[in-house]
Backbone bond lengths (Angstrom), bond angles and torsions (degrees), N, CA, C in turn:
res aa  C-N    CA-C-N  psi(-1)  N-CA   C-N-CA  omega(-1)  CA-C   N-CA-C  phi
1 M - - - 1.466 - - 1.528 109.54 -
2 K 1.308 115.49 143.69 1.460 119.46 -178.19 1.514 110.88 -74.72
3 R 1.314 114.94 138.81 1.452 119.05 169.98 1.516 108.18 -76.36
4 I 1.303 116.15 157.15 1.451 120.88 175.98 1.513 107.76 -108.01
5 L 1.311 116.07 117.75 1.451 120.74 178.09 1.514 108.33 -99.46
6 W 1.312 115.62 144.50 1.466 116.82 -178.19 1.509 111.18 -131.75
7 I 1.319 113.77 147.17 1.453 121.06 175.33 1.517 106.85 -118.72
8 V 1.307 117.36 126.67 1.451 119.76 173.25 1.514 107.41 -88.89
9 L 1.326 115.17 118.66 1.460 120.53 -176.75 1.519 107.73 -123.23
10 V 1.287 117.62 104.30 1.445 121.75 -179.18 1.514 108.08 -113.91
11 S 1.362 115.64 106.89 1.448 120.19 -176.87 1.513 111.27 47.44
12 L 1.351 116.94 43.55 1.450 125.17 178.01 1.508 112.38 66.58
13 S 1.314 117.54 27.36 1.456 120.49 -177.71 1.509 110.45 -86.62
14 L 1.316 116.80 100.10 1.452 122.02 179.13 1.519 108.61 -125.58
15 G 1.329 115.54 130.82 1.464 119.64 178.31 1.504 112.01 59.29
16 C 1.293 117.49 49.50 1.459 121.60 -170.62 1.516 112.65 -73.96
17 L 1.317 116.15 137.90 1.457 122.52 170.31 1.513 107.06 -109.40
18 S 1.301 118.05 119.09 1.456 119.82 -174.67 1.512 110.93 -95.49
19 G 1.345 114.79 163.35 1.449 120.16 177.02 1.503 109.71 -157.82
20 R 1.301 117.15 162.88 1.449 121.54 -179.39 1.524 108.89 -135.66
21 T 1.298 115.40 152.12 1.455 120.19 173.04 1.515 108.40 -124.88
22 Q 1.309 115.92 -179.77 1.454 120.19 -178.48 1.523 111.68 -98.24
23 D 1.351 117.39 19.82 1.456 119.47 179.46 1.520 110.41 -58.25
24 S 1.325 117.36 141.30 1.454 120.46 177.53 1.512 109.94 -73.82
25 P 1.349 117.64 151.23 1.464 120.50 -179.07 1.522 111.36 -60.00
26 Q 1.329 115.81 143.28 1.453 121.60 179.04 1.532 109.62 -94.40
27 P 1.327 117.80 142.68 1.468 119.39 174.82 1.531 109.71 -65.13
28 Q 1.329 115.94 140.31 1.450 120.77 -176.25 1.529 110.69 -82.35
29 A 1.345 115.15 139.83 1.458 120.98 179.20 1.525 110.10 -80.41
30 A 1.322 116.95 152.80 1.459 122.57 175.78 1.526 108.45 -80.03
31 F 1.335 116.86 121.63 1.454 121.12 -173.12 1.526 111.67 -56.76
32 D 1.318 117.40 -53.46 1.466 120.71 -172.97 1.526 112.86 -66.54
33 E 1.323 116.91 -21.60 1.464 119.72 179.39 1.519 111.73 -73.54
34 Y 1.334 116.74 -31.93 1.460 120.44 -172.64 1.528 114.62 -116.21
35 F 1.353 117.73 -16.68 1.459 120.18 -172.01 1.522 111.61 -136.53
36 I 1.320 114.92 163.16 1.455 122.37 168.10 1.533 107.48 -117.51
37 P 1.329 118.56 157.18 1.473 120.55 -175.48 1.529 113.61 -78.19
38 R 1.297 115.24 60.36 1.460 124.04 171.03 1.527 106.72 -131.12
39 T 1.313 117.45 170.97 1.462 120.74 -178.88 1.521 111.07 -109.24
40 L 1.315 116.08 133.46 1.463 122.36 166.50 1.521 106.59 -100.02
41 R 1.318 115.43 121.87 1.466 120.46 178.52 1.524 108.82 -112.71
42 V 1.316 116.37 123.94 1.459 122.75 177.61 1.523 107.46 -106.52
43 D 1.318 117.06 114.15 1.460 122.10 177.09 1.523 109.13 -93.03
44 Y 1.328 116.01 136.69 1.459 120.16 -178.81 1.520 108.86 -154.78
45 F 1.316 115.70 174.72 1.459 122.39 175.79 1.520 109.59 -118.27
46 L 1.324 116.26 139.55 1.453 122.16 163.03 1.521 106.59 -100.07
47 A 1.311 116.95 123.47 1.463 120.57 -173.83 1.521 109.97 -134.09
48 G 1.321 115.40 155.11 1.449 119.99 176.64 1.515 112.19 149.94
49 D 1.332 115.36 -153.35 1.460 122.19 178.23 1.523 108.13 -142.06
50 N 1.323 118.05 -157.76 1.460 119.86 -175.85 1.525 113.36 -71.14
51 K 1.332 117.39 -15.28 1.455 120.39 -176.87 1.529 113.92 -113.69
52 S 1.320 117.26 -10.35 1.464 118.70 -175.07 1.520 110.43 -146.57
53 E 1.331 115.17 157.52 1.458 119.89 172.46 1.522 108.83 -153.75
54 I 1.331 114.31 152.18 1.453 121.22 -178.35 1.514 108.45 -148.46
55 V 1.327 116.68 152.77 1.457 123.22 -179.91 1.516 109.41 -105.48
56 Y 1.340 116.28 133.54 1.462 122.41 174.68 1.522 108.92 -122.57
57 L 1.323 116.76 126.66 1.464 121.36 176.62 1.519 110.11 -70.98
58 S 1.329 116.12 138.65 1.457 121.46 177.08 1.528 112.12 -110.48
59 G 1.323 118.19 -43.47 1.454 121.21 -179.50 1.514 110.91 172.92
60 M 1.337 115.44 176.16 1.463 121.49 -179.77 1.521 109.44 -136.10
61 K 1.328 115.50 148.86 1.458 121.86 179.85 1.524 110.55 -137.50
62 M 1.328 115.21 146.97 1.457 121.57 167.41 1.522 107.09 -102.93
63 E 1.341 116.84 123.85 1.456 120.94 -179.08 1.524 109.89 -112.02
64 P 1.333 117.53 150.33 1.473 120.76 -168.29 1.517 114.87 -74.86
65 N 1.335 118.80 -20.79 1.462 120.88 -176.18 1.520 110.78 -112.31
66 Y 1.334 115.51 151.26 1.455 120.48 171.65 1.520 108.08 -137.76
67 G 1.332 115.92 118.52 1.457 120.27 -178.65 1.505 113.72 -111.61
68 G 1.324 116.88 4.89 1.456 120.75 -175.59 1.510 113.71 -79.91
69 P 1.324 117.21 -168.51 1.468 121.50 -173.91 1.522 112.44 -71.60
70 R 1.327 115.73 149.06 1.466 122.36 172.53 1.528 110.85 -108.71
71 W 1.350 116.70 -18.50 1.461 120.10 -174.91 1.525 111.33 -110.77
72 N 1.292 116.97 -59.57 1.464 120.16 -178.92 1.520 109.92 -88.19
73 L 1.323 115.61 74.19 1.463 121.11 -176.53 1.528 112.19 -75.86
74 I 1.309 116.81 -24.57 1.455 121.71 179.51 1.521 108.32 -100.69
75 D 1.320 116.46 130.62 1.460 122.89 -177.99 1.534 110.22 -51.99
76 L 1.333 115.85 118.12 1.458 120.69 -177.21 1.528 113.17 -78.20
77 Y 1.330 116.73 -17.10 1.460 120.47 -168.59 1.521 113.83 -108.82
78 N 1.333 116.38 -11.60 1.464 120.86 177.90 1.532 111.11 53.35
79 S 1.332 116.01 43.52 1.456 120.83 -176.12 1.524 110.38 -100.54
80 G 1.321 115.97 169.60 1.453 120.94 175.19 1.515 113.94 101.74
81 T 1.332 114.51 156.57 1.458 121.02 173.71 1.518 110.50 -81.77
82 Y 1.333 115.77 -29.76 1.464 122.09 177.88 1.526 109.05 -120.41
83 R 1.308 115.32 166.38 1.459 121.41 174.37 1.523 107.70 -150.05
84 Y 1.335 116.37 138.15 1.461 117.63 165.83 1.518 108.15 -113.77
85 A 1.341 114.75 148.08 1.452 120.43 -171.98 1.520 110.20 -141.75
86 V 1.324 114.16 155.32 1.464 122.11 179.19 1.521 107.91 -125.10
87 Y 1.343 116.42 128.02 1.454 122.26 178.41 1.521 109.90 -120.56
88 D 1.320 116.35 145.70 1.458 120.29 169.91 1.522 107.91 -66.35
89 S 1.327 116.24 124.83 1.471 119.07 -173.13 1.517 112.69 -68.80
90 A 1.331 117.90 -26.37 1.463 120.43 -177.99 1.524 112.33 -80.60
91 S 1.334 116.73 -46.55 1.462 120.68 -174.48 1.521 113.77 -98.20
92 G 1.343 116.72 -18.43 1.459 120.51 -174.77 1.513 113.75 79.67
93 K 1.341 118.37 7.11 1.456 122.17 -177.95 1.529 110.52 -69.45
94 L 1.339 116.19 134.46 1.461 120.87 175.53 1.524 108.87 -72.80
95 L 1.344 116.50 123.96 1.453 121.89 -176.16 1.524 113.22 -107.00
96 F 1.325 116.51 -32.17 1.467 120.54 -173.16 1.520 108.08 -156.71
97 S 1.323 116.70 141.35 1.466 119.94 173.59 1.515 110.06 -152.58
98 K 1.313 115.08 154.98 1.456 120.49 -179.85 1.520 109.50 -153.52
99 G 1.327 116.15 124.43 1.456 120.50 174.50 1.515 110.33 -82.25
100 F 1.314 116.57 150.73 1.462 119.66 -179.58 1.521 110.14 -158.20
101 C 1.330 114.83 167.17 1.451 122.16 175.90 1.524 108.45 -133.82
102 T 1.313 117.81 164.67 1.458 119.95 -167.34 1.521 113.08 -138.74
103 L 1.325 114.00 158.88 1.454 120.65 171.93 1.530 109.87 -67.61
104 F 1.326 116.33 -30.77 1.459 120.85 178.73 1.531 111.22 -59.84
105 Q 1.334 117.00 -42.09 1.468 119.01 -178.57 1.526 110.41 -66.58
106 E 1.350 117.76 -33.11 1.461 119.76 174.42 1.524 110.43 -65.60
107 W 1.329 115.43 -44.01 1.465 119.83 -178.45 1.524 110.96 -61.51
108 R 1.317 118.50 -33.77 1.462 121.45 -178.59 1.527 112.17 -62.28
109 G 1.325 116.73 -18.84 1.455 119.86 177.77 1.516 114.32 -92.66
110 T 1.328 117.80 4.60 1.459 121.06 -179.00 1.528 111.20 -90.94
111 A 1.323 115.07 165.74 1.464 120.46 177.65 1.525 110.83 -65.14
112 E 1.327 116.46 -33.00 1.465 119.89 -179.54 1.520 111.32 -60.79
113 A 1.334 116.70 -36.43 1.463 120.51 -177.33 1.526 112.45 -67.61
114 R 1.321 116.92 -16.16 1.466 119.78 176.25 1.522 111.99 -83.15
115 K 1.339 115.50 -9.48 1.461 119.80 -174.92 1.529 113.48 -113.44
116 T 1.324 117.23 -24.75 1.456 119.22 -172.69 1.515 110.61 -148.38
117 K 1.320 116.36 166.90 1.462 122.27 175.74 1.528 109.12 -104.81
118 K 1.325 115.74 148.78 1.458 121.46 177.92 1.518 109.90 -140.34
119 A 1.337 115.73 161.29 1.460 121.88 174.75 1.525 108.95 -126.23
120 Y 1.320 116.17 131.31 1.465 122.21 178.99 1.525 109.23 -112.23
121 P 1.337 118.02 128.16 1.467 120.30 178.56 1.524 110.81 -70.49
122 M 1.315 115.82 139.96 1.456 123.08 -177.57 1.523 109.46 -133.53
123 A 1.324 116.32 166.90 1.459 121.01 174.54 1.517 109.05 -147.80
124 A 1.323 116.26 139.15 1.459 122.63 173.51 1.522 107.12 -115.03
125 V 1.323 116.87 127.06 1.461 120.76 179.91 1.516 108.91 -116.05
126 M 1.318 115.46 140.21 1.463 121.73 -175.08 1.520 108.33 -157.27
127 P 1.336 118.86 162.87 1.464 119.46 175.01 1.524 110.19 -63.91
128 F 1.318 115.72 148.50 1.473 120.45 -176.08 1.528 109.62 -75.15
129 P 1.334 117.63 127.33 1.469 120.39 -174.09 1.528 112.90 -78.42
130 R 1.313 115.10 151.75 1.467 120.93 174.81 1.532 111.42 -82.79
131 K 1.344 116.43 -30.49 1.454 121.43 -176.74 1.526 109.49 -129.69
132 T 1.315 115.96 173.79 1.463 120.98 -179.51 1.528 110.56 -60.09
133 I 1.314 114.66 136.29 1.467 121.45 -179.06 1.522 110.05 -122.89
134 L 1.328 115.05 161.75 1.449 121.83 167.18 1.526 106.82 -104.68
135 F 1.324 116.29 118.14 1.462 122.63 178.45 1.522 108.22 -100.95
136 T 1.331 116.91 130.46 1.457 120.39 -178.76 1.523 110.83 -131.11
137 I 1.327 115.63 153.83 1.458 123.01 170.20 1.516 107.05 -122.67
138 D 1.320 115.89 129.57 1.467 122.06 -176.55 1.523 110.06 -121.26
139 L 1.323 116.04 148.63 1.457 123.37 177.44 1.528 108.66 -117.06
140 R 1.325 115.93 133.02 1.460 119.15 -179.57 1.529 110.79 -73.71
141 N 1.297 115.39 131.58 1.452 121.98 170.41 1.525 106.76 -89.68
142 Y 1.336 116.87 108.41 1.449 118.75 -175.44 1.522 112.59 -75.90
143 G 1.318 117.27 -4.57 1.449 119.50 171.93 1.517 111.52 -75.67
144 T 1.339 115.35 -37.26 1.462 120.31 -178.84 1.526 112.53 -108.57
145 G 1.342 117.04 -17.09 1.461 120.61 -175.75 1.513 113.36 81.76
146 Q 1.329 117.82 -0.83 1.452 122.01 -176.28 1.532 111.04 -96.93
147 F 1.335 115.21 152.78 1.460 120.80 173.71 1.522 110.33 -83.04
148 E 1.330 115.84 139.89 1.458 122.07 177.11 1.527 108.74 -124.20
149 R 1.296 116.68 134.97 1.469 121.98 -173.92 1.526 111.22 -70.97
150 I 1.335 115.99 132.10 1.462 120.77 175.99 1.523 112.40 -119.60
151 Y 1.351 117.09 -7.08 1.466 119.43 179.36 1.520 108.45 -161.30
152 S 1.324 116.22 146.20 1.466 121.07 174.65 1.521 109.51 -149.61
153 L 1.330 115.23 151.11 1.469 121.23 -177.19 1.521 108.70 -156.62
154 Y 1.321 117.23 127.96 1.467 121.21 171.02 1.523 108.44 -81.37
155 I 1.322 116.19 131.50 1.465 121.48 -177.71 1.517 109.00 -123.20
156 N 1.319 115.88 117.66 1.464 123.15 174.05 1.522 107.59 -91.04
157 P 1.333 119.28 120.23 1.470 120.20 -177.45 1.527 113.92 -61.11
158 G 1.333 117.06 -17.70 1.455 120.42 177.66 1.520 113.90 -88.37
159 D 1.324 117.24 0.26 1.465 122.14 -178.65 1.527 110.13 -58.40
160 Y 1.345 116.79 124.06 1.462 118.26 -178.17 1.524 112.80 -75.87
161 F 1.321 117.92 -3.06 1.461 120.21 172.94 1.536 112.40 -85.23
162 I 1.336 116.93 -3.71 1.465 119.97 169.69 1.525 107.04 -80.03
163 F 1.314 116.82 114.39 1.464 121.23 -175.52 1.526 110.10 -65.61
164 R 1.332 116.50 127.49 1.461 122.61 -178.78 1.525 112.60 -121.83
165 G 1.316 116.27 16.93 1.458 120.09 -179.24 1.521 111.92 -73.78
166 P 1.335 115.86 176.66 1.469 119.57 -179.70 1.515 111.83 -66.21
167 I 1.320 115.52 150.26 1.458 120.22 176.93 1.520 109.41 -77.38
168 H 1.326 115.58 165.88 1.460 121.52 173.99 1.527 107.80 -75.50
169 A 1.334 116.79 102.32 1.465 121.47 -172.72 1.531 110.88 -70.02
170 V 1.324 115.72 129.15 1.462 122.87 177.62 1.528 107.41 -131.93
171 P 1.326 118.99 133.86 1.476 120.36 178.77 1.528 111.29 -60.25
172 F 1.319 115.67 144.69 1.463 119.51 178.04 1.524 109.85 -149.53
173 T 1.321 114.47 161.18 1.455 122.23 176.37 1.512 108.84 -130.82
174 K 1.316 116.63 131.41 1.462 120.71 171.98 1.520 105.96 -91.77
175 F 1.325 117.08 93.51 1.458 119.78 -169.25 1.525 113.64 -90.22
176 I 1.322 117.73 -12.82 1.461 122.04 167.32 1.525 106.35 -132.20
177 D 1.315 116.60 114.33 1.465 121.97 -174.38 1.517 108.81 -117.39
178 S 1.325 115.94 104.40 1.461 120.55 -179.91 1.514 112.93 -96.77
179 G 1.342 117.33 -3.88 1.448 118.90 176.66 1.514 113.68 134.30
180 D 1.317 115.42 -165.00 1.460 124.23 -175.96 1.535 110.45 -55.26
181 P 1.350 117.73 128.13 1.471 120.39 177.65 1.526 113.75 -55.70
182 A 1.339 117.32 -25.59 1.462 119.86 -179.03 1.525 112.26 -63.92
183 G 1.336 117.21 -22.03 1.448 119.80 -176.94 1.510 114.50 -121.41
184 H 1.346 117.06 16.22 1.453 120.75 -177.22 1.529 110.46 -140.95
185 V 1.334 114.98 163.25 1.459 120.81 174.18 1.523 107.61 -90.09
186 D 1.324 116.11 120.95 1.462 121.69 -177.63 1.521 109.63 -105.40
187 V 1.337 115.68 120.36 1.455 122.70 -178.07 1.519 108.64 -107.83
188 A 1.329 116.64 123.91 1.468 122.21 -178.72 1.516 109.59 -107.10
189 F 1.335 117.01 116.07 1.458 122.07 172.87 1.534 108.23 -89.15
190 I 1.319 117.11 127.81 1.462 122.57 177.36 1.517 108.87 -108.99
191 A 1.326 116.70 129.49 1.464 121.37 177.69 1.522 109.46 -74.73
192 E 1.319 116.68 130.67 1.463 122.08 177.56 1.524 108.95 -134.95
193 G 1.329 115.63 120.74 1.454 119.98 -178.33 1.516 113.71 82.62
194 Y 1.318 117.21 14.35 1.463 122.74 173.04 1.532 108.16 -104.21
195 T 1.308 117.24 130.29 1.463 120.81 174.23 1.528 109.40 -82.47
196 K 1.323 116.24 172.83 1.467 120.12 178.81 1.528 110.80 -57.46
197 K 1.311 116.74 -36.58 1.471 120.28 -178.71 1.525 112.15 -71.43
198 E 1.333 117.23 -13.86 1.457 120.96 -177.00 1.529 113.04 -103.22
199 M 1.331 118.19 10.95 1.462 119.86 -176.12 1.519 113.01 -68.85
200 K 1.316 118.29 -30.19 1.461 119.71 174.71 1.520 109.63 -61.74
201 K 1.319 116.16 -41.81 1.466 121.78 177.33 1.529 110.05 -63.79
202 F 1.328 117.42 -42.50 1.460 120.83 179.10 1.524 111.10 -60.43
203 R 1.325 117.33 -46.45 1.462 120.05 -179.98 1.533 111.03 -60.98
204 K 1.313 115.92 -39.75 1.462 120.23 177.56 1.528 110.63 -65.60
205 D 1.331 116.88 -42.10 1.460 121.06 179.38 1.530 111.07 -64.33
206 A 1.342 116.41 -42.93 1.463 120.32 179.78 1.525 110.60 -62.83
207 R 1.316 116.42 -41.36 1.464 120.02 179.53 1.531 110.52 -65.17
208 R 1.318 116.43 -41.80 1.453 120.31 178.97 1.524 111.06 -61.92
209 M 1.338 116.01 -41.34 1.457 120.38 178.67 1.523 111.09 -63.96
210 A 1.341 116.33 -46.01 1.462 120.51 -178.72 1.525 111.21 -64.12
211 D 1.339 117.02 -41.66 1.460 120.55 -179.54 1.518 110.90 -62.57
212 Y 1.334 116.19 -41.93 1.455 118.28 179.70 1.525 111.04 -69.93
213 F 1.305 116.32 -40.34 1.472 122.10 176.06 1.527 110.14 -52.37
214 L 1.334 116.77 -48.41 1.457 121.20 -175.62 1.527 112.90 -79.01
215 S 1.323 117.74 -7.38 1.465 120.19 178.84 1.525 111.95 -88.11
216 N 1.325 116.99 -5.42 1.459 122.43 -177.33 1.525 110.87 -107.82
217 Q 1.318 114.30 147.05 1.457 119.64 173.77 1.521 110.02 -77.50
218 P 1.331 119.80 147.07 1.466 124.97 5.32 1.522 114.46 -87.04
219 F 1.336 117.82 1.63 1.470 120.65 -172.63 1.519 112.94 -68.78
220 L 1.343 117.21 -27.85 1.452 120.61 -179.86 1.521 111.49 -58.36
221 D 1.323 116.93 -39.56 1.467 120.70 -178.47 1.525 112.50 -71.65
222 Y 1.338 116.86 -14.43 1.469 120.58 -175.93 1.527 111.36 -125.94
223 K 1.318 116.49 26.47 1.468 119.82 -174.16 1.519 112.12 -61.69
224 D 1.339 118.11 -25.59 1.459 120.34 178.94 1.521 112.36 -77.91
225 K 1.333 117.31 1.30 1.461 121.49 178.07 1.527 112.37 -103.64
226 F 1.330 117.57 3.58 1.465 121.52 -177.28 1.525 111.48 -117.36
227 S 1.314 115.63 136.26 1.467 122.21 169.85 1.521 108.67 -119.54
228 F 1.345 116.38 151.02 1.459 121.14 -175.93 1.523 111.05 -131.67
229 Y 1.327 115.19 136.65 1.460 123.20 176.35 1.527 109.64 -117.88
230 A 1.326 115.91 145.57 1.463 122.36 170.39 1.518 107.45 -114.62
231 I 1.340 117.23 111.30 1.468 122.14 -178.15 1.523 108.14 -99.18
232 E 1.314 116.23 117.73 1.464 122.44 -169.53 1.527 112.17 -89.75
233 S 1.300 115.74 69.66 1.463 121.74 178.78 1.529 108.87 -83.00
234 A 1.313 116.66 100.22 1.467 121.49 -173.37 1.533 110.89 -78.10
235 S 1.323 115.95 134.43 1.461 122.30 175.59 1.527 110.10 -95.76
236 D 1.324 116.09 157.22 1.465 120.31 178.41 1.520 111.43 -68.43
237 E 1.352 115.23 -31.29 1.453 120.09 -178.29 1.516 110.11 -130.64
238 S 1.317 116.13 159.37 1.457 122.08 -178.76 1.530 110.12 -92.85
239 G 1.339 116.21 134.51 1.458 120.31 177.21 1.515 112.99 113.55
240 V 1.334 116.41 -166.81 1.458 123.53 -177.27 1.527 108.40 -137.50
241 S 1.308 117.01 146.42 1.466 121.29 -179.76 1.525 111.71 -65.94
242 I 1.346 115.13 139.45 1.467 122.75 176.50 1.527 107.03 -131.56
243 P 1.329 118.96 84.05 1.466 121.53 -174.46 1.525 113.93 -54.76
244 G 1.332 117.37 -34.89 1.455 120.31 -177.39 1.514 114.38 -65.28
245 T 1.335 116.83 -17.74 1.467 121.03 176.07 1.530 111.10 -113.38
246 N 1.344 115.67 15.65 1.469 121.29 -178.66 1.525 112.37 58.14
247 T 1.342 115.34 36.63 1.465 121.67 177.31 1.521 108.32 -106.96
248 Y 1.323 116.62 118.55 1.460 121.51 -176.63 1.524 108.82 -127.40
249 I 1.345 115.60 118.50 1.458 122.49 -174.50 1.526 109.00 -116.45
250 N 1.318 116.29 135.76 1.469 121.59 178.99 1.522 109.15 -86.45
251 T 1.334 116.47 99.35 1.458 121.61 -179.01 1.527 110.34 -117.10
252 D 1.336 114.62 169.26 1.461 119.85 -171.54 1.525 113.80 -66.73
253 I 1.329 118.03 -37.78 1.466 118.88 -178.82 1.528 111.69 -121.05
254 H 1.332 116.46 15.75 1.465 122.67 167.47 1.535 113.70 58.89
255 S 1.330 115.67 44.30 1.466 119.69 174.31 1.524 110.25 -66.99
256 S 1.328 115.60 151.85 1.459 119.54 -176.69 1.517 110.73 -156.01
257 F 1.339 115.38 140.63 1.455 120.59 167.14 1.535 109.21 -73.63
258 Y 1.307 116.24 178.33 1.465 124.01 176.99 1.531 112.49 67.21
259 T 1.321 117.00 29.28 1.455 119.05 170.21 1.528 108.49 -59.43
260 F 1.315 117.04 130.75 1.465 123.31 -175.64 1.527 111.32 55.34
261 D 1.338 115.63 28.22 1.465 123.57 179.02 1.526 112.69 63.99
262 M 1.341 116.73 25.74 1.460 121.73 174.13 1.527 108.09 -101.54
263 D 1.315 116.42 122.01 1.456 120.58 -166.15 1.521 114.17 -62.68
264 R 1.338 118.64 -29.85 1.467 120.04 -177.44 1.523 113.25 -98.16
265 Y 1.328 116.94 -1.32 1.461 119.79 -174.82 1.532 109.54 -85.22
266 L 1.321 115.84 108.10 1.462 123.52 -175.54 1.519 109.31 -108.27
267 T 1.329 117.54 116.47 1.465 122.19 178.58 1.523 109.15 -144.34
268 T 1.318 114.89 -178.98 1.455 121.12 168.62 1.518 108.76 -138.57
269 A 1.320 115.89 142.43 1.465 121.06 173.33 1.525 111.01 -98.15
270 D 1.343 116.72 -4.07 1.466 120.84 -176.77 1.526 110.26 -86.63
271 T 1.319 115.30 66.59 1.455 119.26 -176.31 1.528 112.62 -69.53
272 R 1.322 117.54 -27.34 1.463 119.60 179.84 1.515 110.58 -61.82
273 S 1.333 116.29 -47.16 1.461 119.95 179.43 1.519 110.88 -63.14
274 M 1.325 116.40 -39.56 1.456 120.19 179.78 1.524 111.15 -61.70
275 Y 1.328 117.04 -46.51 1.458 119.76 180.00 1.519 111.87 -70.25
276 D 1.328 118.43 -33.03 1.463 120.54 176.18 1.523 110.65 -61.20
277 I 1.326 116.52 -39.68 1.465 120.83 178.30 1.523 110.65 -71.03
278 A 1.320 116.95 -45.17 1.459 121.15 -178.19 1.522 112.49 -63.60
279 A 1.338 117.84 -23.82 1.462 121.69 -177.12 1.518 112.81 -63.01
280 N 1.327 118.07 -10.61 1.462 120.76 178.13 1.519 113.03 -69.37
281 V 1.335 117.45 -17.63 1.462 120.97 -176.90 1.524 109.53 -136.54
282 P 1.333 117.94 159.86 1.469 119.31 169.37 1.521 108.39 -75.95
283 Y 1.308 118.25 131.89 1.456 120.10 -175.71 1.523 111.12 -138.67
284 D 1.330 115.17 148.48 1.458 123.13 166.27 1.517 110.21 -105.02
285 V 1.329 116.37 -37.11 1.456 122.86 -176.39 1.524 108.59 -131.00
286 I 1.333 116.65 135.71 1.456 122.68 175.41 1.522 108.31 -108.35
287 V 1.322 116.20 127.83 1.457 121.68 176.47 1.523 107.86 -122.06
288 V 1.335 116.26 122.80 1.462 121.02 178.59 1.524 108.42 -96.05
289 L 1.330 117.06 117.80 1.464 122.15 177.52 1.518 108.52 -92.94
290 N 1.317 116.25 116.33 1.459 121.90 -177.13 1.523 110.73 -101.03
291 N 1.315 116.13 127.37 1.452 123.31 -175.43 1.525 108.83 -89.81
292 S 1.337 116.98 92.16 1.454 121.14 -174.05 1.519 110.72 -148.79
293 S 1.321 116.29 149.83 1.459 121.50 176.16 1.522 112.18 -90.78
294 R 1.315 117.23 -2.51 1.463 121.57 -175.50 1.528 110.99 -92.06
295 Y 1.321 116.58 136.22 1.461 120.46 178.40 1.527 109.83 -74.58
296 G 1.318 115.57 138.21 1.452 120.39 177.59 1.512 110.54 155.68
297 G 1.303 116.27 -166.28 1.449 119.97 179.04 1.504 111.59 166.07
298 G 1.334 115.32 170.97 1.447 121.23 178.05 1.511 111.37 -93.43
299 Y 1.322 116.82 -28.64 1.443 120.40 174.08 1.513 110.23 -143.98
300 C 1.323 116.50 -32.46 1.448 120.71 -179.24 1.517 108.86 -119.12
301 G 1.339 116.36 160.80 1.455 120.33 176.17 1.505 111.34 -89.64
302 S 1.305 115.06 -162.05 1.450 120.94 179.23 1.523 110.44 -66.74
303 P 1.334 117.86 139.09 1.459 119.60 177.01 1.522 113.22 -65.71
304 K 1.324 117.72 -10.58 1.458 118.71 173.44 1.525 109.72 -70.41
305 N 1.323 115.81 -23.40 1.460 120.70 172.67 1.524 106.37 -92.44
306 K 1.328 117.31 93.86 1.462 120.91 -168.60 1.517 112.73 -66.08
307 K 1.333 117.40 -31.01 1.460 118.51 177.18 1.521 110.68 -63.47
308 S 1.330 116.38 -36.79 1.463 120.20 -179.89 1.520 110.62 -66.95
309 V 1.333 115.93 -41.99 1.459 119.74 179.41 1.521 110.87 -64.68
310 S 1.326 115.97 -44.10 1.456 119.56 -179.70 1.518 110.74 -62.08
311 H 1.342 117.10 -44.53 1.466 121.57 178.62 1.517 110.41 -61.79
312 G 1.333 116.62 -44.32 1.457 119.85 -179.16 1.505 112.38 -66.16
313 S 1.332 116.60 -35.34 1.455 119.84 178.99 1.520 110.93 -63.42
314 R 1.326 115.57 -43.35 1.475 118.35 177.90 1.526 110.85 -62.48
315 N 1.324 116.20 -43.93 1.467 119.41 -178.40 1.514 111.80 -64.91
316 A 1.318 117.14 -36.38 1.459 120.36 -177.88 1.508 112.20 -63.52
317 L 1.330 117.20 -27.65 1.450 120.60 -177.10 1.521 112.72 -112.72
318 S 1.307 116.70 16.51 1.463 120.47 178.83 1.515 110.14 -106.48
319 P 1.333 118.79 130.67 1.462 120.51 178.04 1.508 112.49 -65.30
320 E 1.338 117.85 -16.90 1.461 119.53 178.37 1.525 111.24 -69.30
321 A 1.340 116.78 -26.97 1.460 119.13 -176.92 1.510 111.58 -114.26
322 H 1.311 116.50 -51.39 1.464 121.42 178.90 1.519 107.70 -127.96
323 P 1.309 118.84 111.46 1.460 121.07 -172.03 1.520 112.40 -74.85
324 V 1.334 117.37 82.28 1.445 120.99 175.23 1.512 108.96 -90.21
325 H 1.336 117.50 -171.70 1.457 120.18 -164.09 1.523 114.98 -80.58
326 Y 1.330 117.08 -28.84 1.451 117.33 -179.59 1.515 110.51 -155.07
327 R 1.309 115.78 151.29 1.450 120.88 177.32 1.529 108.85 -88.94
328 P 1.342 118.07 149.45 1.466 120.48 -178.56 1.519 113.37 -55.80
329 Q 1.323 117.81 -37.73 1.449 119.20 -177.05 1.521 112.52 -67.52
330 E 1.347 116.67 -13.98 1.467 119.61 179.00 1.519 112.05 -91.54
331 L 1.323 117.90 -11.08 1.459 119.69 -169.53 1.517 112.87 -68.66
332 R 1.347 116.86 -31.05 1.464 118.85 -175.85 1.518 111.66 -60.74
333 N 1.306 116.92 -36.15 1.468 120.24 -176.33 1.524 112.78 -100.19
334 R 1.312 116.61 5.63 1.460 120.08 -178.63 1.517 109.95 -75.71
335 P 1.350 119.11 132.36 1.463 120.20 -179.24 1.514 111.45 -63.68
336 V 1.318 117.30 138.92 1.466 122.17 -179.55 1.515 108.66 -129.62
């Protein structure tokens, strides 16, 4: 039987290096005053080599669901190598921020990055603004611990270049429903390397993963704060690409082993496809379930190794590793 390998992908956060500064806490903005419950997605590229990097805008989308925070809109933990932020263009008030880390930053430390330049697709997701905003991307200076701006863009929510067409519809099941996404953590499992005939298996695998996730502390104490979706993104072929063995599989988001030529490192650079699929549901965390018999992973190992799954689950929801919206220990007192 095939093992199920999973990659936790939170706003493209892979191999995250976290950091903190001594910045004072920012007052939180009122959601309804500045945003509507839809998602603005900004697609861009991080490009460069081991000595340089630059941001290139790719496009913007309005998506129908928003599963992110309504209260703690500004990153409470100041974590991540990068940060994207939203400011009110008139007053300059900080409205939203999120720290993150990238596969690109890992690649910059490889030998290849000393020889050539590359571009990695990225996406920033945020609540859709009511008025014009200033969107920025910042890079942490690890000499000072402070973020320094590397990109900025004024975004008018009425801009007709923000794509408002229908999303790519994919069947899904909300198999654990704890309530309104505004007051819960919503986890979206995406099928990768499962064909249409294997969707029953995918749903069973997703349920098994969620059940084990919620059986471990600290999540067990807050299981009523989590909802889970299974998004049935069918691939043309079963399995995952393994370039080192000349195995190439046509899957929906093009996951592959041998990232940075490491045989067990399983990731995807096709973040656009991943977010297009995830847009079918409101989500806080995206988990890609890879249908493969090979041991490995992008952040976690095989769920048959329960210690690996438990460790990965904690990391996926910890601001120290992946800066998501809230820590489990905060959920009990979070307004719903």
